[in-house]
C-alpha positions in Angstrom: 166.0 163.0 -34.4 169.5 161.9 -35.4 171.7 164.5 -36.9 174.6 162.8 -38.7 177.4 165.0 -40.0 179.2 163.8 -43.1 181.9 165.1 -45.3 183.2 168.2 -47.2 182.8 169.4 -50.7 184.5 171.4 -53.5 183.1 174.4 -55.5 182.7 174.4 -59.3 181.3 177.7 -60.2 178.8 177.8 -63.1 179.3 180.0 -66.1 176.8 181.6 -68.4 173.7 183.7 -67.9 171.4 181.1 -66.3 172.2 180.8 -62.6 172.9 177.2 -61.5 172.4 176.5 -57.8 172.8 172.8 -57.2 175.0 170.5 -55.0 175.3 166.7 -55.3 177.2 164.0 -53.6 176.9 161.4 -50.8 174.6 162.1 -47.9 175.4 159.0 -45.9 177.9 156.2 -46.5 176.6 152.7 -45.6 178.2 150.3 -43.2 180.5 153.0 -41.8 180.3 153.8 -38.0 179.9 157.5 -37.0 179.0 159.5 -33.9 175.7 161.4 -34.1 174.6 164.6 -32.3 173.6 162.9 -29.1 176.9 160.9 -28.9 175.4 157.6 -30.0 177.5 155.5 -32.4 175.4 154.5 -35.5 175.8 152.5 -38.7 173.4 152.9 -41.6 172.7 149.7 -43.5 172.2 149.7 -47.3 168.6 150.8 -48.2 168.0 152.4 -44.8 167.1 155.8 -46.3 164.1 156.3 -48.6 164.3 157.4 -52.3 160.6 158.2 -52.5 158.1 160.3 -50.5 158.4 163.9 -49.4 161.7 165.5 -50.4 164.0 166.4 -47.5 164.4 170.1 -47.1 167.8 171.8 -47.1 168.6 173.8 -44.0 171.5 175.7 -42.5 172.9 174.2 -39.2 169.8 171.9 -38.7 167.8 175.1 -38.1 164.3 174.8 -39.6 164.0 178.6 -39.5 166.9 178.8 -42.0 165.8 176.9 -45.1 168.0 177.3 -48.2 166.7 174.7 -50.6 165.3 171.2 -51.2 166.8 167.7 -52.1 165.7 167.1 -55.7 167.1 163.7 -56.4 167.9 160.6 -54.2 169.9 157.6 -55.6 170.5 154.5 -53.4 173.7 152.7 -54.1 175.6 149.9 -52.4 178.1 152.4 -51.0 175.6 155.0 -49.7 172.8 157.4 -50.4 173.6 159.9 -53.2 171.7 163.1 -53.5 171.3 166.3 -55.5 169.8 169.5 -54.0 168.8 172.9 -55.4 169.7 176.1 -53.5 166.8 178.6 -53.3 167.3 182.0 -54.9 167.0 183.9 -51.6 169.3 186.1 -49.6 170.0 183.1 -47.2 170.6 180.9 -50.2 173.0 183.4 -51.7 174.8 183.5 -48.3 175.0 179.7 -48.3 176.6 179.7 -51.8 179.1 182.4 -50.8 180.1 180.5 -47.7 180.4 177.3 -49.8 182.6 179.1 -52.3 185.1 180.5 -49.7 185.2 177.3 -47.7 183.4 178.5 -44.6 180.7 175.9 -44.9 182.1 172.8 -46.6 180.1 169.8 -45.3 176.6 168.3 -45.0 174.6 166.6 -42.3 171.4 164.5 -42.5 168.5 164.6 -40.1 166.6 161.3 -39.7 164.1 159.6 -37.5 165.0 155.9 -37.2 162.0 153.6 -37.6 163.8 150.2 -37.5 167.0 149.7 -35.6 168.9 147.5 -33.2 172.0 147.6 -31.0 175.1 145.4 -31.3 177.2 144.2 -28.4 179.3 147.4 -28.4 176.2 149.6 -28.1 176.3 150.8 -31.7 172.8 151.6 -33.2 172.3 149.6 -36.4 169.8 151.5 -38.5 167.8 149.4 -41.0 165.1 152.0 -41.9 164.6 155.7 -41.2 162.6 158.8 -42.2 164.9 161.3 -43.9 163.5 164.7 -42.9 166.3 167.2 -43.8 169.8 167.8 -45.1 171.8 170.6 -43.6 174.9 172.6 -44.6 177.3 172.5 -41.6 181.0 173.3 -40.9 182.0 170.1 -39.1 182.0 166.6 -40.4 182.1 163.0 -39.1 182.6 160.8 -42.2 185.4 162.8 -43.8 186.2 161.9 -47.4 183.9 159.0 -47.3 180.8 161.2 -47.5 181.7 164.3 -49.5 179.8 166.5 -51.8 181.2 165.7 -55.2 180.1 168.9 -57.1 178.7 172.3 -56.5 177.4 174.3 -59.4 176.8 177.8 -58.1 176.2 181.2 -59.6 174.3 184.0 -58.1 172.1 186.0 -60.4 171.9 189.6 -59.5 170.7 192.8 -61.2 173.6 195.1 -62.1 173.9 198.2 -60.0 173.6 201.4 -62.0 176.5 203.9 -61.9 175.4 207.4 -62.7 178.0 210.0 -63.8 177.5 213.7 -64.6 178.5 213.1 -68.2 177.0 211.6 -71.3 176.9 207.8 -71.1 177.6 205.7 -74.2 176.1 202.2 -74.7 177.3 199.4 -72.4 179.9 196.9 -73.3 180.1 193.3 -72.0 182.9 191.9 -69.9 183.7 188.3 -69.3 182.0 186.6 -66.3 184.2 185.5 -63.5 185.0 181.9 -62.9 183.8 181.9 -59.3 180.6 182.9 -57.7 180.0 186.1 -59.7 178.3 189.5 -59.3 178.0 190.9 -62.8 180.3 193.9 -63.4 178.7 197.3 -64.3 180.0 199.4 -67.1 179.9 203.1 -67.4 181.5 205.4 -70.0 182.3 209.1 -70.5 182.9 210.8 -74.0 186.7 210.6 -73.8 187.1 206.9 -72.9 185.1 204.0 -71.6 185.1 203.3 -67.8 184.4 199.9 -66.4 183.1 200.3 -62.9 181.9 197.7 -60.3 180.3 199.0 -57.1 182.2 197.7 -54.1 180.0 195.6 -51.8 180.2 196.9 -48.3 181.2 194.3 -45.7 178.4 193.2 -43.5 179.1 192.1 -39.9 178.8 188.3 -39.5 175.6 186.7 -38.4 175.5 184.5 -35.3 175.6 181.4 -37.4 178.5 182.6 -39.5 180.5 183.6 -36.5 180.0 180.3 -34.7 180.8 178.4 -37.9 184.1 180.3 -38.3 184.9 179.9 -34.6 184.5 176.1 -34.7 186.5 175.8 -37.9 189.3 178.0 -36.5 192.6 178.5 -38.3 192.7 180.8 -41.3 188.9 180.9 -41.5 188.4 182.5 -38.1 191.5 184.6 -38.6 190.2 186.0 -41.8 186.8 186.8 -40.2 188.4 188.7 -37.4 190.5 190.6 -39.9 187.4 191.5 -41.9 185.7 192.7 -38.7 188.8 194.8 -37.8 188.8 196.4 -41.2 185.1 197.2 -40.9 185.5 198.9 -37.5 188.6 200.7 -38.7 186.7 202.1 -41.7 183.8 203.3 -39.5 186.3 204.9 -37.0 188.0 206.7 -39.8 184.8 208.2 -41.1 183.9 209.3 -37.6 187.2 211.0 -37.0 187.0 212.8 -40.4 183.7 214.3 -39.5 185.0 215.6 -36.2 188.4 216.7 -37.4 191.8 215.2 -37.2 192.5 213.4 -33.9 196.0 212.2 -33.0 196.9 209.6 -30.5 198.5 212.3 -28.4 195.1 213.8 -27.9 193.6 210.6 -26.4 196.2 209.0 -24.2 193.6 207.5 -21.9 192.2 205.3 -24.7 195.5 203.8 -25.7 196.1 200.1 -24.8 198.3 199.2 -21.9 200.6 196.3 -23.0 199.8 192.9 -21.5 202.7 190.6 -20.9 201.6 187.1 -21.8 198.1 185.6 -22.3 195.2 186.4 -20.0 195.2 184.3 -16.9 192.2 181.9 -17.0 191.0 181.0 -13.5 188.1 178.9 -14.6 188.3 175.6 -16.4 185.3 175.4 -18.7 184.5 171.7 -18.4 181.2 169.8 -18.1 181.9 166.6 -16.2 178.3 165.6 -15.7 177.1 166.5 -19.2 180.1 164.8 -20.8 179.4 161.6 -18.8 175.7 161.6 -19.5 175.9 162.8 -23.1 174.0 165.7 -24.6 171.1 164.5 -26.7 169.4 166.4 -29.5 165.8 167.4 -28.9 163.4 165.0 -30.6 161.2 167.8 -31.9 164.2 169.5 -33.5 163.9 172.3 -30.9 160.7 173.7 -32.3 158.4 173.3 -29.2 158.5 174.7 -25.7 158.0 171.3 -24.2 158.3 167.7 -25.6 157.0 164.3 -24.6 159.3 161.5 -23.4 157.3 158.3 -23.0 158.2 155.7 -20.4 156.6 152.3 -19.5 154.9 152.2 -16.2 153.3 148.7 -16.6 154.8 145.9 -18.7 153.0 143.0 -20.4 153.3 139.7 -18.7 154.2 136.1 -19.6 153.5 133.1 -17.3 153.0 129.4 -17.4 149.9 128.3 -19.2 148.0 125.0 -18.7 146.5 123.2 -21.7 143.5 125.3 -23.0 144.0 127.6 -20.1 144.0 131.4 -20.4 147.4 132.9 -21.1 148.7 135.7 -18.9 147.3 139.0 -20.0 148.5 142.4 -18.7 147.9 145.7 -20.5 151.0 147.8 -21.1 150.8 151.3 -19.7 152.9 154.0 -21.2 153.3 157.3 -19.4 153.4 160.6 -21.3 156.1 162.6 -19.6 156.1 166.3 -20.5 159.6 167.9 -20.3 160.1 171.6 -20.4 163.1 173.5 -21.8 165.2 175.8 -19.7 166.8 178.8 -21.5 170.3 179.6 -20.4 171.6 183.0 -21.6 174.1 185.7 -21.0 174.9 189.0 -22.6 177.6 191.7 -22.7 177.8 195.2 -24.3 181.2 196.2 -25.6 182.3 199.7 -26.7 184.0 200.1 -30.0 187.0 201.2 -28.0 187.1 197.9 -26.2 186.9 196.1 -29.5 189.5 198.2 -31.3 192.0 199.4 -28.8 192.5 196.5 -26.3 195.4 194.0 -26.4 194.7 191.2 -26.2 191.5 191.8 -28.1 188.7 192.2 -25.5 186.0 191.1 -27.9 187.4 187.6 -28.4 188.3 187.1 -24.8 184.9 188.2 -23.5 183.0 186.0 -26.1 185.1 183.0 -25.0 184.3 183.7 -21.4 180.6 184.1 -22.2 180.5 180.7 -24.0 182.4 179.2 -21.1 180.0 180.5 -18.6 177.2 178.9 -20.6 179.0 175.5 -20.3 179.3 175.9 -16.5 175.7 176.9 -16.1 174.4 174.0 -18.2 176.6 171.5 -16.3 175.4 173.0 -13.0 171.8 172.5 -13.9 172.5 168.9 -14.9 174.4 168.3 -11.6 171.6 169.8 -9.5 168.8 167.9 -11.2 170.8 164.6 -11.0 171.2 165.0 -7.2 167.5 166.0 -6.9 166.4 162.8 -8.7 168.5 160.5 -6.6 167.1 158.1 -3.9 169.1 157.2 -0.9 170.7 153.7 -0.7 172.7 154.0 2.5 174.6 156.2 4.9 178.4 156.1 4.8 180.1 156.4 8.2 183.5 157.2 6.6 185.1 153.7 7.1 186.3 151.5 4.3 184.0 148.6 5.3 180.9 150.8 5.3 181.8 152.3 2.0 182.0 148.9 0.4 178.6 148.0 1.9 177.0 151.3 0.6 178.4 150.9 -2.9 177.2 147.3 -3.2 173.8 148.2 -1.7 173.4 150.9 -4.3 174.4 148.5 -7.1 171.8 145.9 -5.9 169.1 148.6 -5.7 169.9 149.6 -9.3 170.1 146.1 -10.7 167.2 144.4 -8.9 164.2 143.6 -11.2 165.9 145.5 -14.1 169.0 143.6 -15.1 170.9 146.9 -15.7 174.1 147.4 -13.8 175.6 150.8 -12.7 178.4 152.4 -14.7 179.3 155.7 -13.0 179.9 157.3 -9.6 179.5 161.0 -9.4 181.1 162.8 -6.4 181.8 166.3 -5.2 185.5 167.3 -4.8 185.4 166.8 -1.0 184.2 163.2 -1.4 186.9 162.7 -4.0 189.4 163.8 -1.4 187.9 161.4 1.2 188.2 158.5 -1.2 191.8 159.2 -2.0 192.7 159.4 1.7 191.2 156.0 2.7 193.8 153.6 4.0 193.9 150.1 5.4 195.2 149.2 8.8 198.8 149.4 7.7 198.4 152.8 6.2 198.3 151.7 2.5 195.9 153.6 0.2 192.7 151.6 -0.4 192.4 153.1 -3.9 196.0 153.6 -5.1 196.9 155.1 -8.4 198.1 152.4 -10.7 199.9 153.2 -13.9 202.0 151.8 -16.7 199.3 149.3 -17.7 199.0 147.8 -14.2 195.7 147.2 -12.4 195.2 147.2 -8.7 192.7 145.1 -6.8 191.2 148.1 -5.2 191.7 150.7 -8.0 188.5 152.7 -8.2 187.5 152.8 -11.9 190.2 150.3 -12.8 187.9 147.4 -13.5 184.7 146.9 -15.5 181.6 147.7 -13.6 178.9 147.5 -16.4 178.3 143.7 -16.3 177.3 141.1 -13.9 180.9 139.8 -13.9 182.1 143.3 -13.1 183.0 144.9 -9.8 181.1 148.0 -8.6 184.4 149.4 -7.6 185.1 149.6 -11.3 182.6 152.5 -11.6 183.8 155.4 -13.7 184.5 158.2 -11.2 183.2 161.7 -12.2 184.3 164.6 -10.1 182.3 167.9 -10.5 182.6 171.0 -8.4 179.0 171.9 -9.3 177.8 169.3 -6.8 176.9 170.2 -3.3 179.4 169.0 -0.6 179.2 165.3 0.4 177.6 164.2 -2.8 178.0 160.6 -4.0 175.7 159.3 -6.7 175.8 155.9 -8.4 173.8 155.3 -11.6 173.9 154.1 -15.2 174.5 156.7 -18.0 176.2 157.2 -21.3 175.3 153.7 -22.6 172.3 154.6 -24.8 170.2 151.6 -23.7 169.2 151.6 -20.0 170.3 155.1 -19.3 168.7 156.3 -16.0 169.3 160.0 -16.6 169.1 162.1 -19.8 170.3 165.5 -20.8 169.0 167.4 -23.8 170.5 170.5 -25.4 170.1 172.9 -28.3 172.9 175.5 -28.5 171.5 178.5 -30.3 174.8 180.4 -30.3 175.7 184.0 -30.6 173.5 187.0 -31.4 174.8 190.6 -31.8 173.4 194.0 -32.6 175.0 197.4 -33.2 174.2 200.3 -30.9 175.3 203.4 -32.9 174.0 205.9 -30.4 176.6 204.8 -27.8 179.2 203.3 -30.2 178.7 199.9 -28.8 177.9 196.3 -29.7 175.6 194.1 -27.6 176.2 190.4 -27.8 174.5 187.4 -26.2 174.9 183.7 -26.1 172.1 181.3 -25.3 170.9 177.7 -25.5 168.0 175.4 -24.4 168.6 172.5 -22.0 166.4 169.9 -20.3 167.0 166.9 -18.0 164.9 163.8 -17.4 165.2 161.1 -14.8 164.2 158.3 -17.2 164.6 155.5 -14.6 164.4 157.2 -11.2 165.0 153.9 -9.2 168.4 153.6 -10.9 169.8 156.9 -9.5 171.0 156.2 -6.0 172.9 158.4 -3.6 175.0 157.6 -0.6 174.8 160.1 2.2 177.2 160.7 5.0 176.7 160.3 8.7 
């Protein structure tokens, strides 16, 4: 499944009694390169998306459990695939329209299964035909203005809320509808003069999807959400104090914040070196199953010389059905309302950032451990320069033999990175010096091209990851799309939260699903140390 995120849109609120709930614009521009969810560069050719068949469903965030409508019209043009979609009259549909109106969600993304495609010399996937399965509302785009939603006609039809007064009520009068997404006003009167009253909608704490969307957008969007949450908690705190009597700050000195000078010291760098090098792929089943199948060829067909009227070579292709399970990575924390309200800097945001960072470290650690487990030994390095060269080239030969794929990356633990940097020749000069200002060195590790037969294995891209066990050195091919020896799959499900009124707390968790697969085990080689 390819999930391709395109551009933003503007809101044009509908007027009148009949609710209008449609969006229209460009789903995918043709002949424009973009990066999809698994990191692959793709280009859609004209006519690659169907205009007939089952209509794509409209989801939130590519989540099939969050349907909000259906694509009602598809028009294929030379520039791209145009669409119109209808938003369902559900609570989730209403939320989608509200988030569209205030700019929280302002882009769309297509989900397709390519059925006819090829790769160019740069490794870009050229899609000639695909099944269009869904269209999603998302906060982040890849095509920008070239794939925007042109119009949104949105009005939410709701029944007016009745306002009851202990007075005689005279007939209702109409008021003009609002020009934006509108909740009809409610009118009430008393004998002396008419009163126009509209019940104030109570703020509802954001869902996991809303919070993550605002977090990724950042800027004023996330600032406004935090302000709304602060107002909400302040209102609840005010009500609690009123019920218990007036409480002054002088009565609770132990709960007052202690000023913090400067930002919180961050002693962990939330990076994923292995995952970034390998590339995170989207699950082919859209994350709906506990396991999924990754087919691989165990026996190829054959071609050989054939004599006149002689039998041609015949070998049956055998395709293995590899079942890959999903690992759930999750963490949780419970915060008191005091921690949320009274800390400086705000504990809630700092703790959530740390929770998401720990997920990144855990997922990278799993990817690093499984990569090392899948590796086969190609030599033992005795610590000398000559033996290192032999071990690297032996690994490259093992990877390339009978496959015609060449290695691209060398993964090492920090201690091995230190050993490589300290290697010197007989005169004390570094074997792998740092070369800058556009210069290249003969021995510069990672300075040349390693991914072709004309390349030098010492041009392998060096990836240093502290999640590896000591003395780790792995040589393989990843991040190229075609011929990748190791694959990493991921579905980040994001934040979940629930109030705990009995203890004045809020429990929050963050989780995601990850899987790894050694697609070509013989191309994952490790060099051990004597």
